[in-house]
VOBA-1610 file (N, C-alpha, C; in pm, whole numbers, padded with zeros to 5 digits, always signed):
BEGIN
Met+04219-16973-01657Met+04315-16920-01725Met+04445-17016-01650Gly+04518-17067-01769Gly+04643-17140-01739Gly+04697-17104-01606Gln+04818-17186-01555Gln+04899-17180-01457Gln+04982-17070-01506Ala+05059-17126-01643Ala+05180-17036-01680Ala+05135-16899-01719Leu+04981-16867-01742Leu+04964-16730-01814Leu+04908-16648-01695Gly+04863-16740-01585Gly+04898-16681-01434Gly+04985-16622-01415Cys+05103-16690-01420Cys+05226-16666-01320Cys+05265-16542-01445Leu+05212-16520-01548Leu+05322-16396-01661Leu+05223-16316-01597Val+05111-16302-01600Val+05016-16171-01553Val+05074-16095-01446Leu+05064-16201-01308Leu+05112-16204-01167Leu+05298-16099-01210Ser+05367-16133-01285Ser+05446-16079-01334Ser+05469-15970-01369Val+05366-15962-01456Val+05337-15831-01549Val+05282-15700-01465Lys+05204-15755-01355Lys+05156-15688-01290Lys+05236-15613-01139Leu+05287-15707-01059Leu+05385-15704-00987Leu+05510-15645-01001Cys+05574-15686-01131Cys+05688-15648-01160Cys+05706-15540-01272Gly+05611-15506-01326Gly+05625-15401-01406Gly+05690-15460-01521Glu+05689-15584-01584Glu+05725-15621-01701Glu+05639-15594-01811Val+05731-15661-01940Val+05667-15600-02041Val+05576-15708-02095Tyr+05395-15703-02154Tyr+05324-15830-02126Tyr+05332-15884-02296Lys+05354-15972-02350Lys+05397-16012-02540Lys+05312-16141-02533Ala+05270-16128-02627Ala+05161-16270-02659Ala+05231-16290-02841Leu+05257-16413-02899Leu+05322-16459-03008Leu+05237-16539-03076Asn+05101-16482-03125Asn+05041-16527-03219Asn+04985-16684-03128Thr+04946-16641-02977Thr+04852-16684-02910Thr+04804-16665-02866Pro+04652-16667-02791Pro+04506-16615-02764Pro+04587-16565-02552Val+04538-16401-02584Val+04570-16355-02431Val+04433-16360-02387Glu+04422-16293-02211Glu+04321-16252-02121Glu+04224-16168-02219Glu+04106-16230-02225Glu+04015-16106-02289Glu+03929-16036-02246Asp+03855-16101-02112Asp+03757-16032-02006Asp+03797-15886-01987Leu+03724-15819-02026Leu+03783-15649-02017Leu+03783-15589-01839Ala+03876-15527-01826Ala+03909-15512-01715Ala+03919-15388-01675Ala+03860-15252-01801Ala+03913-15143-01817Ala+03755-15048-01735Asp+03787-14939-01660Asp+03673-14856-01617Asp+03700-14757-01681Asp+03814-14736-01786Asp+03770-14564-01852Asp+03795-14606-02000Thr+03648-14637-02024Thr+03606-14669-02186Thr+03571-14583-02270Glu+03556-14446-02206Glu+03520-14343-02295Glu+03659-14282-02344Gly+03635-14146-02407Gly+03734-14034-02429Gly+03720-14033-02583Gln+03734-13894-02650Gln+03754-13927-02814Gln+03890-13962-02893Val+03820-14026-02973Val+03988-14115-03086Val+04008-14019-03169Phe+04151-14011-03156Phe+04239-13951-03264Phe+04307-14055-03319Ala+04342-14026-03454Ala+04432-14095-03569Ala+04531-14065-03647Leu+04658-14125-03620Leu+04755-14113-03748Leu+04764-14216-03831Ile+04708-14218-03967Ile+04753-14348-04081Ile+04835-14289-04170Cys+04971-14393-04175Cys+05085-14389-04281Cys+05054-14511-04374Ala+05059-14490-04508Ala+05040-14569-04572Ala+05130-14572-04694Leu+05197-14672-04740Leu+05287-14597-04860Leu+05304-14706-04948Asp+05267-14708-05095Asp+05327-14795-05141Asp+05399-14807-05218Tyr+05498-14707-05194Tyr+05643-14675-05248Tyr+05666-14701-05458Lys+05538-14614-05512Lys+05562-14609-05606Lys+05670-14558-05693Gln+05786-14525-05629Gln+05894-14424-05686Gln+06010-14569-05677Thr+05980-14694-05586Thr+06080-14773-05586Thr+06073-14884-05654Ser+06192-14988-05643Ser+06144-15090-05755Ser+06093-15246-05678Asn+06050-15183-05498Asn+05986-15291-05445Asn+05851-15205-05378Pro+05755-15240-05459Pro+05627-15161-05458Pro+05507-15221-05403Leu+05408-15155-05306Leu+05309-15242-05217Leu+05152-15197-05247Ser+05068-15272-05178Ser+04946-15213-05210Ser+04888-15126-05061Cys+04965-15074-05012Cys+04940-15075-04871Cys+04823-14909-04876Ser+04849-14844-04968Ser+04762-14720-04957Ser+04546-14785-04964Ile+04567-14904-05019Ile+04439-14998-05001Ile+04434-15016-04862Asp+04545-15026-04726Asp+04490-15057-04643Asp+04485-14946-04533Gly+04561-14827-04573Gly+04503-14707-04503Gly+04370-14670-04561Arg+04312-14684-04675Arg+04173-14638-04730Arg+04108-14736-04636Asn+04125-14873-04633Asn+04023-14915-04534Asn+03965-14923-04391Val+04147-14841-04332Val+04119-14784-04201Val+04060-14635-04231Glu+04044-14607-04298Glu+03975-14491-04272Glu+03836-14460-04268Arg+03775-14594-04373Arg+03630-14636-04371Arg+03589-14680-04235Leu+03668-14755-04184Leu+03658-14797-04056Leu+03633-14672-03944Leu+03732-14614-03943Leu+03710-14462-03847Leu+03559-14440-03903Ala+03560-14414-03999Ala+03395-14318-04024Ala+03288-14387-03976Ala+03294-14578-03996Ala+03201-14610-03971Ala+03200-14621-03799Cys+03293-14581-03743Cys+03289-14570-03592Cys+03311-14433-03566Gln+03229-14343-03641Gln+03149-14216-03586Gln+03338-14129-03541Val+03404-14186-03595Val+03513-14084-03527Val+03536-13955-03585Pro+03516-13834-03526Pro+03500-13709-03640Pro+03620-13694-03714Arg+03580-13631-03835Arg+03670-13636-03952Arg+03796-13572-03911Glu+03794-13428-03824Glu+03912-13386-03807Glu+04026-13448-03707Asn+03969-13550-03630Asn+04022-13625-03562Asn+04129-13723-03573Val+04109-13730-03738Val+04190-13813-03827Val+04268-13756-03945Val+04401-13791-03934Val+04508-13738-04016Val+04544-13845-04070Ser+04537-13846-04252Ser+04569-13976-04309Ser+04691-13904-04408Met+04809-14001-04405Met+04908-13929-04495Met+04940-14097-04569Tyr+04995-14034-04722Tyr+05002-14120-04834Tyr+05136-14084-04884Asp+05197-14248-04911Asp+05351-14224-04985Asp+05448-14102-04999Glu+05477-14008-05065Glu+05589-13915-05071Glu+05533-13807-04930Gln+05411-13791-04848Gln+05355-13696-04767Gln+05371-13787-04652Cys+05452-13903-04672Cys+05504-13975-04529Cys+05696-13957-04505Thr+05729-13861-04522Thr+05884-13828-04442Thr+05819-13871-04289Lys+05951-13900-04274Lys+06001-13866-04122Lys+05964-13760-04062Glu+06007-13607-04123Glu+06005-13529-04059Glu+05853-13453-04055Asn+05801-13509-04190Asn+05622-13488-04133Asn+05539-13627-04083Val+05600-13732-04058Val+05514-13769-03951Val+05552-13741-03764Leu+05655-13684-03762Leu+05690-13633-03642Leu+05634-13529-03625Ala+05602-13415-03705Ala+05529-13340-03707Ala+05376-13355-03686Gln+05281-13433-03703Gln+05175-13446-03742Gln+05198-13571-03593Leu+05234-13636-03496Leu+05245-13690-03428Leu+05239-13571-03280Glu+05337-13500-03308Glu+05353-13386-03217Glu+05182-13288-03204Ser+05139-13258-03331Ser+05022-13170-03356Ser+04913-13257-03258Ile+04868-13399-03323Ile+04800-13455-03261Ile+04776-13457-03089Gly+04939-13474-03080Gly+04963-13495-02930Gly+04893-13375-02863Gln+04936-13267-02904Gln+04887-13099-02822Gln+04707-13150-02832Arg+04668-13236-02914Arg+04525-13227-02897Arg+04443-13304-02877Cys+04536-13424-02785Cys+04450-13536-02746Cys+04443-13476-02563Gly+04376-13494-02489Gly+04345-13487-02363Gly+04342-13610-02283Asn+04311-13595-02177Asn+04332-13695-02052Asn+04224-13797-02120Gly+04223-13955-02104Gly+04121-14039-02134Gly+04127-14072-02278Asp+04188-13963-02368Asp+04137-14012-02516Asp+04239-14112-02575Tyr+04194-14121-02688Tyr+04288-14263-02744Tyr+04346-14178-02860Phe+04442-14271-02861Phe+04510-14193-03019Phe+04609-14359-03073Ile+04545-14357-03179Ile+04575-14474-03293Ile+04664-14476-03357Phe+04788-14505-03398Phe+04915-14500-03468Phe+04877-14620-03577Tyr+04835-14621-03677Tyr+04846-14720-03789Tyr+04934-14703-03953Tyr+05025-14810-03937Tyr+05047-14780-04016Tyr+05094-14967-04089Ser+05108-14879-04219Ser+05123-15001-04331Ser+05231-14959-04447Gly+05322-15052-04451Gly+05452-15010-04538Gly+05551-15088-04491His+05647-15084-04549His+05791-15144-04542His+05843-15156-04423Gly+05901-15261-04351Gly+06005-15212-04211Gly+06062-15275-04244Thr+06168-15238-04198Thr+06338-15276-04184Thr+06416-15284-04098Asn+06531-15369-04047Asn+06643-15383-03958Asn+06710-15242-03975Leu+06795-15169-03880Leu+06899-15057-03837Leu+06989-15103-03804Lys+07081-15099-03781Lys+07226-15115-03679Lys+07187-15049-03561Asp+07217-15105-03446Asp+07122-15071-03325Asp+07327-15008-03246Tyr+07257-14835-03232Tyr+07376-14797-03173Tyr+07393-14734-03052Ser+07242-14809-03002Ser+07265-14730-02836Ser+07314-14837-02723Gly+07243-14960-02805Gly+07293-15079-02723Gly+07159-15133-02649Asp+07066-15086-02695Asp+06946-15176-02636Asp+06883-15286-02698Glu+06941-15306-02793Glu+06850-15488-02856Glu+06978-15559-02861Ala+06931-15681-02768Ala+06945-15793-02806Ala+07062-15850-02878Asp+06986-15827-03014Asp+07010-15881-03146Asp+07110-15765-03219Gly+07153-15640-03179Gly+07211-15530-03246Gly+07167-15492-03317Gln+06999-15502-03364Gln+06924-15438-03481Gln+06828-15359-03421Asp+06802-15234-03479Asp+06630-15196-03430Asp+06576-15215-03542Glu+06402-15197-03525Glu+06370-15193-03593Glu+06322-15075-03621Ala+06251-15050-03737Ala+06220-14946-03829Ala+06129-14917-03886Phe+06061-14861-03898Phe+05956-14755-04033Phe+06030-14724-04149Cys+06032-14787-04250Cys+06056-14688-04404Cys+05994-14619-04442Phe+05967-14462-04382Phe+05934-14374-04447Phe+06018-14321-04585Val+05952-14227-04658Val+06056-14231-04794Val+06092-14053-04768Thr+06176-13977-04866Thr+06200-13882-04897Thr+06121-13799-04959Pro+06136-13668-04960Pro+06048-13624-05063Pro+05982-13673-05205Asp+06110-13710-05298Asp+06105-13793-05428Asp+06025-13895-05365Gly+05989-13983-05273Gly+05941-14112-05240Gly+06057-14253-05272Gln+06183-14210-05230Gln+06254-14293-05206Gln+06314-14325-05095Ile+06362-14467-05066Ile+06414-14507-04893Ile+06556-14464-04884Asn+06582-14436-04805Asn+06725-14450-04780Asn+06737-14451-04614Tyr+06868-14430-04526Tyr+06912-14480-04385Tyr+06834-14329-04343Asp+06844-14220-04369Asp+06785-14134-04302Asp+06617-14097-04304Ser+06594-14145-04450Ser+06458-14146-04431Ser+06347-14243-04307Cys+06414-14359-04268Cys+06379-14476-04189Cys+06408-14346-04018Met+06262-14434-03949Met+06253-14409-03803Met+06269-14494-03754Ser+06351-14511-03667Ser+06382-14659-03575Ser+06288-14635-03490Asp+06256-14759-03418Asp+06196-14799-03278Asp+06244-14705-03193Asp+06354-14657-03151Asp+06424-14540-03036Asp+06371-14437-03097Asp+06366-14386-03196Asp+06297-14238-03274Asp+06172-14258-03200Phe+06094-14366-03274Phe+05937-14355-03245Phe+05903-14372-03104Ala+05967-14440-03017Ala+05912-14461-02907Ala+05957-14326-02811Ser+06062-14238-02823Ser+06083-14134-02799Ser+05983-14014-02819Ala+05937-14014-02952Ala+05843-13945-02999Ala+05718-13930-02914Met+05648-14054-02935Met+05532-14077-02872Met+05496-14064-02686Thr+05610-14091-02642Thr+05633-14056-02505Thr+05685-13922-02440Ser+05723-13851-02591Ser+05742-13734-02546Ser+05599-13611-02601Phe+05503-13687-02687Phe+05410-13592-02757Phe+05280-13626-02714Phe+05273-13731-02624Phe+05175-13815-02591Phe+05183-13790-02434Gly+05068-13715-02376Gly+05039-13697-02212Gly+05039-13852-02135Glu+05047-13897-02026Glu+05057-13981-01986Glu+04911-14079-01952Asp+04814-14007-01970Asp+04685-14060-01984Asp+04624-14086-02074Val+04723-14043-02200Val+04636-14081-02325Val+04636-14231-02349Lys+04541-14282-02379Lys+04571-14455-02438Lys+04593-14489-02558Ile+04730-14517-02578Ile+04790-14523-02718Ile+04739-14723-02782Leu+04703-14698-02900Leu+04732-14794-03015Leu+04829-14817-03057Ile+04876-14914-03115Ile+04987-14860-03250Ile+04963-15009-03303Leu+04919-15016-03448Leu+04875-15105-03513Leu+04977-15114-03626Thr+05083-15180-03667Thr+05151-15199-03710Thr+05181-15326-03856Asp+05081-15271-04002Asp+05119-15405-04083Asp+05237-15383-04150Cys+05328-15430-04106Cys+05483-15427-04159Cys+05586-15514-04139Cys+05662-15533-04238Cys+05775-15651-04192Cys+05849-15577-04044His+05897-15697-03977His+06033-15686-03838His+05948-15557-03800Ser+05840-15594-03750Ser+05770-15509-03641Ser+05735-15543-03491Gly+05759-15643-03473Gly+05729-15700-03354Gly+05728-15667-03233Thr+05885-15566-03223Thr+05901-15496-03085Thr+05902-15319-03166Ile+05812-15284-03226Ile+05868-15159-03306Ile+05812-15048-03193Ala+05749-15085-03102Ala+05700-14952-02966Ala+05818-14968-02887Asp+05924-15050-02931Asp+06038-15011-02823Asp+05972-15010-02676Phe+05884-15106-02603Phe+05846-15097-02471Phe+05930-15138-02374Lys+06037-15220-02413Lys+06112-15235-02304Lys+06231-15134-02300Thr+06240-15042-02369Thr+06364-14934-02337Thr+06305-14812-02366Gly+06226-14794-02409Gly+06144-14642-02402Gly+06083-14599-02266Asp+06078-14486-02242Asp+06013-14438-02133Asp+05831-14470-02169Trp+05775-14578-02112Trp+05655-14621-02120Trp+05595-14695-01998Gly+05685-14702-01903Gly+05647-14736-01758Gly+05505-14651-01707Gly+05436-14692-01681Gly+05286-14600-01633Gly+05195-14593-01714Arg+05229-14580-01839Arg+05149-14557-01967Arg+05023-14664-01978Lys+04904-14638-02060Lys+04828-14731-02122Lys+04858-14754-02274Ala+04923-14832-02287Ala+04943-14855-02448Ala+04984-14990-02475Ile+04917-15005-02618Ile+04951-15180-02662Ile+04957-15127-02812Ser+05084-15270-02847Ser+05083-15267-02998Ser+05033-15393-03041Ile+05003-15363-03186Ile+04990-15502-03245Ile+05043-15495-03387Ala+05109-15570-03400Ala+05215-15591-03516Ala+05167-15707-03581Gly+05201-15736-03720Gly+05199-15787-03812Gly+05223-15928-03781Cys+05382-15930-03758Cys+05463-16025-03735Cys+05616-16024-03646Leu+05685-16076-03652Leu+05784-16073-03551Leu+05881-15984-03601Asp+05988-15929-03510Asp+06120-15874-03550Asp+06187-15926-03691Gly+06197-16032-03699Gly+06258-16140-03783Gly+06178-16187-03890Gln+06032-16162-03926Gln+05962-16210-03982Gln+05917-16112-04107Thr+05859-16111-04220Thr+05796-16051-04311Thr+05650-16060-04287Ser+05578-15952-04320Ser+05422-15924-04287Ser+05385-15925-04458Gly+05290-16009-04498Gly+05219-16078-04570Gly+05144-15934-04662Asp+05139-15901-04788Asp+05066-15817-04864Asp+05038-15919-04973Ile+04890-15925-04990Ile+04778-15996-05108Ile+04785-15965-05248Gly+04838-15800-05226Gly+04817-15723-05364Gly+04695-15667-05312Arg+04601-15701-05237Arg+04489-15566-05202Arg+04507-15534-05068Gly+04651-15502-05013Gly+04627-15477-04914Gly+04657-15608-04772Gly+04752-15544-04657Gly+04781-15691-04564Gly+04728-15782-04519Ile+04769-15901-04481Ile+04710-16003-04410Ile+04683-15964-04289Phe+04759-15875-04197Phe+04696-15826-04067Phe+04643-15783-04081Thr+04592-15617-04143Thr+04459-15558-04134Thr+04325-15629-04206His+04352-15714-04289His+04223-15743-04356His+04212-15857-04226Ser+04286-15924-04176Ser+04211-15996-04058Ser+04167-15941-03953Met+04211-15779-03919Met+04166-15705-03794Met+04041-15673-03829Leu+04019-15635-03932Leu+03894-15550-04005Leu+03768-15690-04008Leu+03836-15800-04067Leu+03753-15916-04074Leu+03719-15978-03874Ala+03789-15938-03801Ala+03754-15955-03683Ala+03646-15838-03628Ile+03669-15731-03652Ile+03597-15617-03609Ile+03441-15660-03663Ala+03448-15687-03777Ala+03320-15742-03867Ala+03203-15860-03785Glu+03297-15927-03791Glu+03239-16051-03685Glu+03201-16027-03561Leu+03255-15951-03495Leu+03262-15940-03335Leu+03127-15845-03333Gln+03115-15768-03454Gln+02961-15677-03449Gln+02843-15786-03478Gly+02931-15878-03576Gly+02773-15971-03583Gly+02726-16021-03472Glu+02841-16039-03383Glu+02807-16100-03227Glu+02729-16027-03112Ser+02691-15916-03214Ser+02634-15777-03103Ser+02761-15767-02983Glu+02868-15773-03022Glu+02963-15682-02915Glu+02977-15532-02925Glu+02934-15490-02820Glu+02957-15346-02834Glu+03080-15263-02755Thr+03130-15333-02652Thr+03251-15327-02592Thr+03290-15417-02515Tyr+03403-15408-02609Tyr+03520-15563-02543Tyr+03674-15502-02544Ser+03757-15559-02538Ser+03895-15529-02485Ser+03968-15521-02609Val+04071-15467-02627Val+04205-15465-02729Val+04246-15619-02699Gly+04242-15769-02591Gly+04322-15857-02594Gly+04183-15971-02696Lys+04025-15923-02673Lys+03941-15980-02732Lys+03940-15944-02915Leu+04013-15825-02957Leu+04015-15803-03076Leu+04119-15918-03128Tyr+04239-15911-03064Tyr+04387-15956-03090Tyr+04339-16076-03137Asn+04241-16169-02995Asn+04220-16293-03028Asn+04119-16340-03162Lys+04054-16249-03174Lys+03988-16294-03298Lys+04058-16269-03422Thr+04122-16195-03441Thr+04208-16136-03533Thr+04307-16260-03571Leu+04372-16320-03471Leu+04452-16436-03475Leu+04365-16542-03554Gln+04211-16592-03530Gln+04120-16617-03552Gln+04107-16641-03739Lys+04087-16477-03778Lys+04023-16466-03901Lys+04174-16482-03957Asp+04292-16453-03906Asp+04394-16505-03980Asp+04416-16667-04064Asp+04386-16737-03929Asp+04439-16856-03946Asp+04283-16913-04057Glu+04167-16933-04016Glu+04036-16928-04123Glu+04062-16875-04244Val+04140-16770-04251Val+04131-16692-04410Val+04244-16736-04446Phe+04373-16680-04444Phe+04468-16680-04460Phe+04588-16800-04460Ser+04552-16874-04367Ser+04660-16992-04277Ser+04819-16919-04302Ser+04840-16756-04266Ser+04954-16748-04263Ser+05069-16795-04181Gln+05196-16756-04246Gln+05314-16818-04167Gln+05387-16683-04041Gln+05299-16601-04049Gln+05366-16465-03960Gln+05288-16469-03870Asp+05384-16458-03711Asp+05280-16418-03608Asp+05254-16324-03579Ile+05099-16285-03596Ile+05051-16143-03544Ile+05131-16157-03370Cys+05153-16059-03375Cys+05249-16049-03214Cys+05146-15929-03130Leu+05120-15911-02988Leu+05098-15813-02918Leu+05180-15796-02787Gln+05231-15686-02749Gln+05275-15648-02667Gln+05236-15531-02604Cys+05224-15493-02468Cys+05169-15395-02366Cys+05285-15305-02289Ala+05296-15178-02250Ala+05353-15099-02170Ala+05402-15186-02067Pro+05489-15129-02002Pro+05548-15194-01901Pro+05424-15221-01746Gly+05350-15351-01711Gly+05307-15326-01602Gly+05150-15316-01666Phe+05099-15308-01786Phe+05024-15324-01851Phe+04940-15433-01934Met+04823-15460-01913Met+04762-15592-01993Met+04677-15569-02111Pro+04650-15658-02225Pro+04550-15604-02263Pro+04443-15625-02295Asn+04359-15670-02182Asn+04222-15660-02110Asn+04218-15561-02068Gln+04310-15449-01999Gln+04265-15382-01961Gln+04215-15211-02055Met+04223-15232-02160Met+04200-15125-02235Met+04076-15186-02359Ala+03984-15104-02332Ala+03900-15167-02439Ala+03933-15085-02599Trp+03866-15153-02691Trp+03921-15148-02826Trp+03801-15017-02819Pro+03881-14937-02921Pro+03827-14833-02948Pro+03738-14810-03078Leu+03774-14938-03171Leu+03708-14872-03293Leu+03587-15013-03295Val+03433-14986-03280Val+03316-15079-03255Val+03253-14970-03353Pro+03238-15077-03503Pro+03124-14960-03608Pro+03006-14907-03528Gln+02950-14796-03527Gln+02802-14759-03510Gln+02729-14746-03575Gln+02755-14848-03701Gln+02635-14872-03828Gln+02669-15001-03867Ser+02596-15069-03945Ser+02666-15231-04052Ser+02788-15171-04077Tyr+02859-15284-04045Tyr+02980-15311-04099Tyr+03004-15373-04160Thr+03092-15426-04277Thr+03150-15527-04355Thr+03259-15497-04436Ser+03372-15613-04332Ser+03484-15535-04408Ser+03519-15596-04537Pro+03658-15509-04603Pro+03655-15545-04742Pro+03678-15673-04791Met+03691-15815-04733Met+03740-15908-04788Met+03563-15961-04764Gly+03531-15944-04651Gly+03352-15970-04665Gly+03292-15926-04800Leu+03323-15781-04790Leu+03264-15737-04931Leu+03258-15785-05097Arg+03434-15836-05085Arg+03443-15944-05163Arg+03398-16049-05207Ser+03333-16100-05153Ser+03273-16237-05117Ser+03135-16233-05126Leu+03055-16089-05124Leu+02938-16080-05136Leu+02925-16043-05294Asn+03001-16005-05359Asn+03035-15959-05502Asn+03019-16096-05595
//
């Protein structure tokens, strides 16, 4: 471990700071003793078909559903929401419902693929004066200010609806999402929570027309780790491999970034989505055809 990284780790552990990595490798040797627990997941994927800025995010959502099935996550533990189902009110209701089902030591995975945006920060907690936000939609599929969920509201919901002993993993393939978990300002202290975002707050996240670059890189990483006979590994190791696949396959300009709740490190959580059967990523399947 380099001297700079060692100082950062001490600062995180001793001072309760937020650990963050911006497209750079992190400590990956697993240092978690609670690798068990049920997995619950909420998938939100929007194509915005009713708007002038459509995406292909439903492909990402279906690909993540297939991954969860390969990992033998019980179907009743997975809630998938697409397009007009993804109103802010519906998402908050599902977060609350799933939070009531999660027990101590369980995992909750929030996966989002869609548009991200910046909103004016009215609480004064953002240095740049802007909140990051998910672009959920109205019941008729439109985006407006009220349909968006700011990082403040998202952090409040997550920390209110989920117990402190639930392991939380936030995966966001959208623009302006680097600090979408709001770990610095939300009530995240003492929690085991990690966010991996497709890009920084000031960047856009690439969509190749068949899904997002971050999601495809992550799925390629999971498949390669299985090929290397990795059965138990940290979120940090998955993140490092995701960066590698992004560089090898896409050479994208976006900075895939990782952040942890105050005092928590990326190697302190076991990656929960390890396929229990032979798994080939969607990009891998295309190369086989």
